[in-house]
LONU-858194 format. One record per residue (C-alpha): x, y, z. Coordinates in Angstrom, 3 decimals. Each point is the difference from the previous one (the first is absolute). Layout:
N
         c1         c2         c3
          X          Y          Z
...
//
This chain:
103
         c1         c2         c3
    -40.737     55.166     20.011
      3.310     -1.604      0.762
      2.482      1.948      2.044
      2.626     -0.942     -2.563
     -1.506      2.357     -2.595
     -1.385      2.613      2.384
      1.849      3.282      0.258
      0.051      2.300      2.942
     -1.156      3.540     -0.636
      2.576      2.674      0.646
     -0.695      2.298      2.894
      1.115      3.588      0.317
     -0.379      2.457      2.786
     -0.758      3.646     -0.633
     -0.869      2.602      2.654
     -0.381     -2.710      2.596
     -2.591     -1.911     -2.087
      0.639     -3.449     -1.392
     -1.361     -0.748     -3.459
      0.393     -2.831     -2.523
      1.576      0.623     -3.412
     -1.448     -2.201     -2.741
      2.619     -1.748     -2.147
     -0.620     -1.839     -3.292
     -0.171     -3.690      0.525
      2.825     -2.089     -1.460
     -2.414     -2.306     -1.833
     -1.701      2.935     -1.705
      3.353      1.347     -1.190
      1.021     -3.392     -1.360
     -3.358     -0.399     -1.726
      0.349      3.413     -1.628
      3.537     -0.800     -1.146
     -1.103     -3.317     -1.543
     -2.995      1.678     -1.656
      2.285      2.664     -1.473
      2.420     -2.615     -1.354
     -2.890     -2.014     -1.441
     -1.375      3.101     -1.739
      3.410      0.750     -1.535
      0.282     -3.623     -1.193
     -3.476      0.100     -1.576
      0.634      3.338     -1.740
      3.313     -1.295     -1.368
     -2.040     -2.012     -2.526
     -0.869      3.129     -1.995
      2.047      0.289     -3.192
      0.066      2.324     -3.009
      0.571     -1.161     -3.568
      1.289      2.792     -2.306
     -1.514      0.557     -3.458
      2.873     -1.683     -1.865
     -0.085     -3.137      2.144
     -2.214     -2.957      0.840
      0.224     -2.150      3.095
     -0.301     -3.683      0.792
     -1.319     -0.947      3.454
      0.977     -3.360      1.455
     -1.331     -1.643      3.148
      2.467     -2.430      1.546
      1.674     -0.245     -3.427
     -3.137     -0.763     -2.038
     -1.201      2.686     -2.436
     -3.390      1.404      1.030
     -0.087      3.154     -2.142
      1.995     -0.356     -3.236
     -0.645      3.560     -1.230
     -0.532      2.899      2.332
     -0.299      3.268     -1.927
      1.193      3.414      1.121
     -1.472      1.634      3.065
     -0.235     -0.483      3.762
     -0.653     -3.579      1.115
      0.035     -2.176      3.101
      1.582     -3.398      0.562
      0.311     -1.857      3.260
      3.197      1.036      1.783
      3.247     -1.920      0.049
      0.530     -3.034      0.413
     -3.383     -0.965     -1.466
      0.036      1.892     -3.309
      2.853      1.252     -2.145
     -0.288      2.646     -2.742
      2.317     -0.003     -3.018
     -0.089      3.103     -2.204
      0.956     -0.406     -3.656
      0.660      2.683     -2.610
     -2.245     -0.830     -2.944
      0.552      3.117     -2.106
      3.740     -0.228     -0.256
      1.654     -0.712     -3.331
      3.159     -2.075      0.097
      2.119     -0.462     -3.075
      2.932     -2.317     -0.512
      2.179      0.140     -3.087
      1.909     -3.145     -0.830
      2.747      0.443     -2.585
     -0.049      3.310     -1.794
     -0.809      3.653      0.578
     -3.133      1.509      1.470
     -2.241      0.813     -3.024
     -1.479      3.143      1.631
      3.383      1.633      0.684
//
């Protein structure tokens, strides 16, 4: 092992005896941090579609799932996939010239 990456163990003295205190290695801590960030990134692909909506999943801008119904789903995390949720059970009414007939 290279001396560049080697760490010296810490030594403490108690009651006249010298003993070595084990410390976590810097590489192990960095690996754990990267693994944690990777897990968060992977789990960020989970999305929920409510009952009154449908979703469209695009991968790099191309539609791969045109209709995703309600429920819990998974898409690859950003920037690979994008999820657009659309309200499909919403009634929109526009009156042009005149009164609203249901008033």
